[in-house]
C-alpha positions as CSV (number, residue, x, y, z in Angstrom):
1,X,305.3,85.3,88.0
2,X,305.9,86.1,91.7
3,X,308.3,88.6,92.9
4,X,309.9,85.9,95.1
5,X,313.3,84.4,94.0
6,X,313.3,81.4,96.2
7,X,311.6,78.2,95.2
8,X,311.3,76.0,98.2
9,X,310.9,72.2,98.1
10,X,308.1,70.2,99.6
11,X,308.5,68.1,102.7
12,X,310.3,65.3,101.0
13,X,311.7,67.2,98.0
14,X,309.5,65.7,95.3
15,X,307.8,69.1,94.5
16,X,309.1,72.6,94.1
17,X,307.1,75.7,94.7
18,X,306.6,77.5,91.3
19,X,304.2,80.4,91.5
20,X,301.0,82.0,92.8
21,X,298.0,83.6,91.2
22,X,295.6,85.6,93.2
23,X,294.3,88.7,94.9
24,X,291.2,89.2,97.0
25,X,288.8,91.0,94.6
26,X,285.1,90.8,93.8
27,X,285.7,91.5,90.1
28,X,288.4,91.6,87.5
29,X,291.9,90.1,88.3
30,X,291.3,88.4,91.6
31,X,289.5,85.7,93.5
32,X,287.0,85.6,96.4
33,X,287.0,82.2,98.1
34,X,288.2,80.0,95.3
35,X,286.8,76.5,95.7
36,X,287.6,74.7,92.5
37,X,290.3,74.9,89.9
38,X,290.6,73.0,86.6
39,X,292.3,73.3,83.2
40,X,289.8,74.1,80.5
41,X,289.8,72.9,76.9
42,X,291.6,76.2,76.0
43,X,294.5,75.3,78.2
44,X,293.8,78.1,80.7
45,X,292.8,77.9,84.4
46,X,289.1,78.1,85.3
47,X,288.5,79.0,88.9
48,X,285.1,78.9,90.8
49,X,284.6,81.6,93.4
50,X,282.3,80.9,96.3
51,X,282.7,84.4,97.9
52,X,280.5,85.0,100.9
53,X,276.8,85.7,101.5
54,X,277.4,89.5,101.9
55,X,279.1,89.8,98.6
56,X,277.0,88.0,96.0
57,X,278.5,90.0,93.1
58,X,281.8,88.1,93.7
59,X,280.3,84.7,93.0
60,X,281.7,83.9,89.6
61,X,283.9,81.8,87.4
62,X,287.3,83.4,86.7
63,X,289.5,82.5,83.7
64,X,293.2,83.2,83.6
65,X,296.4,81.8,82.0
66,X,298.7,79.6,84.0
67,X,301.2,82.4,84.1
68,X,298.7,84.6,85.9
69,X,297.3,86.8,83.1
70,X,293.6,87.6,83.7
71,X,291.3,86.8,80.8
72,X,287.7,87.2,81.9
73,X,285.0,86.1,84.3
74,X,281.3,85.3,84.2
75,X,278.4,84.3,86.4
76,X,275.5,85.8,88.3
77,X,274.3,85.1,91.8
78,X,270.8,83.7,92.2
79,X,268.3,80.9,91.8
80,X,267.1,81.6,88.2
81,X,268.3,79.3,85.3
82,X,272.0,79.9,84.7
83,X,272.6,81.6,88.1
84,X,274.3,80.0,91.0
85,X,274.8,80.6,94.7
86,X,277.2,78.2,96.5
87,X,279.5,76.7,94.0
88,X,281.4,73.6,95.2
89,X,283.0,72.2,92.1
90,X,283.4,72.6,88.3
91,X,284.4,70.1,85.7
92,X,284.6,70.0,81.9
93,X,283.0,67.2,79.7
94,X,284.8,65.9,76.7
95,X,282.4,68.1,74.6
96,X,283.8,71.2,76.2
97,X,280.8,71.9,78.4
98,X,281.4,73.3,81.8
99,X,279.5,71.6,84.6
100,X,279.0,73.4,87.9
101,X,277.7,72.0,91.2
102,X,275.6,74.4,93.3
103,X,275.0,73.1,96.8
104,X,272.5,75.9,97.7
105,X,270.3,75.3,94.6
106,X,270.9,71.5,94.8
107,X,271.6,71.2,91.1
108,X,274.1,70.9,88.3
109,X,274.3,73.8,85.9
110,X,275.8,73.4,82.4
111,X,277.4,76.2,80.3
112,X,278.6,76.0,76.7
113,X,282.0,77.0,75.3
114,X,280.8,80.6,75.0
115,X,279.8,80.6,78.8
116,X,276.2,80.6,77.7
117,X,273.7,78.7,79.9
118,X,272.6,75.4,78.4
119,X,270.7,73.4,81.0
120,X,270.5,72.4,84.6
121,X,269.3,69.3,86.4
122,X,268.7,67.9,89.9
123,X,266.7,69.6,92.6
124,X,266.4,69.0,96.3
125,X,265.7,65.4,97.4
126,X,267.0,61.9,98.0
127,X,265.4,60.1,95.1
128,X,267.6,59.1,92.1
129,X,268.8,62.2,90.2
130,X,268.0,64.5,93.1
131,X,270.6,66.1,95.4
132,X,271.2,67.3,98.9
133,X,274.1,69.6,98.6
134,X,276.1,68.2,95.7
135,X,279.8,68.8,95.8
136,X,282.5,67.0,93.8
137,X,282.2,66.4,90.0
138,X,284.2,64.1,87.7
139,X,283.8,62.5,84.3
140,X,284.7,59.0,83.3
141,X,286.4,58.2,80.0
142,X,283.1,57.1,78.6
143,X,281.4,60.4,79.4
144,X,279.5,59.5,82.5
145,X,279.1,62.2,85.2
146,X,279.9,61.3,88.8
147,X,278.3,63.6,91.4
148,X,279.1,63.5,95.1
149,X,275.8,63.9,96.8
150,X,277.1,65.1,100.2
151,X,274.2,65.0,102.6
152,X,272.6,62.0,100.9
153,X,276.0,60.3,101.7
154,X,276.3,58.8,98.2
155,X,277.8,59.1,94.7
156,X,275.4,59.2,91.8
157,X,276.3,58.4,88.2
158,X,274.4,60.3,85.5
159,X,274.5,61.1,81.8
160,X,275.7,64.6,80.9
161,X,272.0,65.5,80.5
162,X,271.2,64.4,84.1
163,X,269.6,61.0,83.4
164,X,270.2,58.7,86.3
165,X,272.3,55.6,85.7
166,X,273.4,54.3,89.1
167,X,274.4,55.2,92.7
168,X,276.3,53.8,95.6
169,X,277.0,54.7,99.2
170,X,275.0,55.0,102.5
171,X,275.5,56.7,105.8
172,X,278.1,55.2,108.1
173,X,281.7,54.4,108.7
174,X,282.0,50.8,107.5
175,X,283.8,50.0,104.3
176,X,282.0,51.5,101.4
177,X,279.8,53.7,103.6
178,X,280.2,57.5,103.6
179,X,279.7,60.4,106.0
180,X,279.4,63.7,104.1
181,X,281.7,62.9,101.2
182,X,283.1,65.8,99.3
183,X,285.7,65.3,96.5
184,X,286.0,62.8,93.7
185,X,288.6,61.8,91.1
186,X,289.1,59.0,88.6
187,X,292.4,57.5,87.7
188,X,293.4,56.2,84.2
189,X,292.1,52.7,85.0
190,X,288.7,54.1,85.8
191,X,288.9,53.6,89.5
192,X,287.2,56.2,91.7
193,X,288.5,58.0,94.7
194,X,286.2,59.8,97.1
195,X,287.1,61.9,100.1
196,X,285.0,60.8,103.0
197,X,284.9,64.1,104.9
198,X,283.6,63.3,108.3
199,X,285.2,59.8,108.4
200,X,288.7,61.5,107.7
201,X,289.6,59.0,105.0
202,X,289.8,58.4,101.3
203,X,287.9,55.5,99.8
204,X,288.6,53.8,96.5
205,X,285.9,52.1,94.4
206,X,286.0,50.3,91.1
207,X,284.0,51.5,88.1
208,X,280.9,49.7,89.4
209,X,281.0,51.4,92.8
210,X,282.4,48.4,94.6
211,X,284.7,49.1,97.5
212,X,288.4,48.5,96.9
213,X,290.4,50.1,99.7
214,X,290.5,53.0,102.1
215,X,293.3,54.9,103.7
216,X,293.6,57.7,106.3
217,X,292.4,58.3,109.9
218,X,291.7,61.3,112.1
219,X,294.7,63.3,113.2
220,X,297.5,65.6,112.1
221,X,300.3,63.1,111.4
222,X,301.5,61.9,108.1
223,X,298.7,60.1,106.3
224,X,296.0,61.4,108.8
225,X,293.3,63.9,107.9
226,X,291.1,66.5,109.5
227,X,288.3,66.9,107.0
228,X,289.7,65.9,103.6
229,X,288.0,67.6,100.6
230,X,289.6,68.1,97.2
231,X,291.3,65.1,95.5
232,X,293.1,64.6,92.3
233,X,295.1,61.8,90.6
234,X,298.1,62.5,88.3
235,X,299.0,60.4,85.3
236,X,301.5,58.4,87.3
237,X,298.8,57.4,89.8
238,X,299.8,59.6,92.7
239,X,296.9,60.7,94.8
240,X,296.6,64.4,96.0
241,X,294.3,65.1,98.9
242,X,293.5,68.6,100.4
243,X,293.6,68.2,104.2
244,X,291.2,71.1,104.9
245,X,291.6,71.7,108.7
246,X,295.3,70.7,108.8
247,X,296.0,73.4,106.1
248,X,298.0,71.1,103.8
249,X,297.9,68.9,100.7
250,X,299.1,65.3,101.2
251,X,300.4,63.1,98.4
252,X,300.0,59.3,98.4
253,X,301.0,56.5,96.1
254,X,298.4,54.3,94.4
255,X,298.2,52.0,97.3
256,X,297.6,54.8,99.8
257,X,301.1,55.1,101.1
258,X,302.2,58.5,102.2
259,X,304.8,60.2,99.8
260,X,305.0,63.9,100.4
261,X,303.3,67.0,101.7
262,X,302.7,70.6,100.5
263,X,302.1,73.3,103.1
264,X,302.2,76.5,101.0
265,X,305.1,78.8,100.1
266,X,303.4,81.7,98.5
267,X,305.1,84.9,97.5
268,X,303.6,88.0,95.9
269,X,301.4,87.4,92.9
270,X,301.5,89.3,89.7
271,X,298.0,90.7,90.5
272,X,299.1,91.7,93.9
273,X,302.3,93.4,92.6
274,X,300.2,95.4,90.1
275,X,297.8,96.5,92.9
276,X,300.6,97.6,95.2
277,X,302.4,99.5,92.4
278,X,299.3,101.5,92.1
279,X,298.8,101.9,95.9
280,X,302.3,102.6,97.4
281,X,300.8,103.7,100.8
282,X,299.3,100.2,101.2
283,X,302.7,98.6,100.4
284,X,304.4,100.7,103.2
285,X,301.8,99.5,105.7
286,X,302.3,95.9,104.6
287,X,306.0,96.3,105.2
288,X,305.4,97.2,108.8
289,X,303.5,93.9,109.2
290,X,306.1,91.8,107.6
291,X,306.6,89.7,110.8
292,X,303.6,87.7,109.8
293,X,304.9,86.9,106.3
294,X,305.9,83.3,107.1
295,X,302.4,82.5,108.3
296,X,300.8,84.1,105.2
297,X,303.0,82.0,102.9
298,X,301.1,78.9,104.1
299,X,297.9,77.4,103.0
300,X,294.8,78.5,104.8
301,X,292.0,76.0,104.1
302,X,293.1,74.4,100.8
303,X,290.0,73.0,99.2
304,X,290.7,72.0,95.6
305,X,293.7,70.4,93.9
306,X,294.4,69.9,90.2
307,X,297.3,68.4,88.3
308,X,297.9,69.2,84.7
309,X,299.7,67.2,82.0
310,X,303.0,68.9,82.7
311,X,303.0,67.9,86.4
312,X,302.0,71.3,87.7
313,X,299.9,71.1,90.9
314,X,297.4,73.9,91.4
315,X,295.9,74.3,94.9
316,X,292.9,76.5,95.6
317,X,294.0,78.2,98.8
318,X,290.5,79.2,99.7
319,X,290.8,81.6,102.7
320,X,293.8,83.4,101.2
321,X,292.0,83.9,97.9
322,X,294.7,82.5,95.6
323,X,296.0,79.5,93.7
324,X,299.4,78.2,94.7
325,X,301.3,76.3,92.1
326,X,303.9,73.5,92.6
327,X,306.0,71.6,90.0
328,X,306.3,67.8,90.4
329,X,310.0,66.9,90.0
330,X,311.4,63.9,88.2
331,X,311.6,61.1,90.7
332,X,312.7,57.5,90.7
C-alpha cells in the first residue's frame, strides 16, 4: 500500500483514491511507459510497457498483484516471432491466451498461459486482416476479437487465429466514421464503444458495427475531450474514458451523460518506498523538491483504464510510470 494516509474523493465523490503501484524501472519491480493494464486469469494485474526507443530492454509485460507485489515480467524487443516493439494494448481471451497489439510490427502476437509465444497474425496493409498501426483490443462474449486499426480508420473483427470476419468504419467525422480511433470496449449487452481520437468523441456501435450514438466534443470542459484513448465499461454500464491531453479520466452513464472525473491523487508506491529506503540520499533530495508534490500526484497522460469485478479502477498513468487505483463507491 502507499505511505499516504489520506484517500481523496473524485470530483463528484463517486470514487475514492485507493492506492498506487509503480516506479520508473527498465526491469524488475517497476514500469516504463505503461500503456495497457488488465486483470489476468490468475487475478493479478498484467501491464504492458511501451518504454522508449532508447531503452528497448524496458519493453515488456509486467505482472504484479493488485496490492503491488511484483511477480515477474517477460518480453523481448524486436521484429522476430514472439518479439514486439511498440505495444498499444493487451487483452486475454476466454482460453487464457494473451493477445498483444504491436503498432510498429503491424500485428497481433499471442502468448500462452506460460508466456510462451504461440502465433502472430496481421502485417502491414489495408486489406482485410492487415493493419496499419493496430491499437485497442477487446473480445466479445462469443470469442470474436475486435481490433482497432488506427491508421486504416476502422475496426476489424477476427477469430482468435486471425481469420477475418467483418469490418466497419471509414475516414471522416460523420456518424460512424472514424479518424485515428484508439480504444475499444464492449458492454454486457455486446454493444461496442470506440474512442475516436482525432474527432474527440466516443462512438457506440451495435454488435453488427452499426452506429448507435456518439458523445463528446473538443475542449477541456466536462464531457469534452482532447484526444481520448483508453476506454472501459463496468458491470453497471458506466463508461470510463482516458482523456489523454487533458490528463484525466472521465466517467459517463450509459447514455453518454457526464457523471464524474478522476484527476490523480497518487502518493508513494510500495516499490518507491522500498527504493528510497535503500537510497536515503535520494529521499533527502526529493524532500527539498516537495513543492511540486501536488502536481506529481496528478495524472500525466493517462492512456488505459480497467475496472475489475470489485469496482476497482486501474489507470495507466503513462508518463509517470505507474498505475493509480480508485475504488468505486456505492451510489444510488
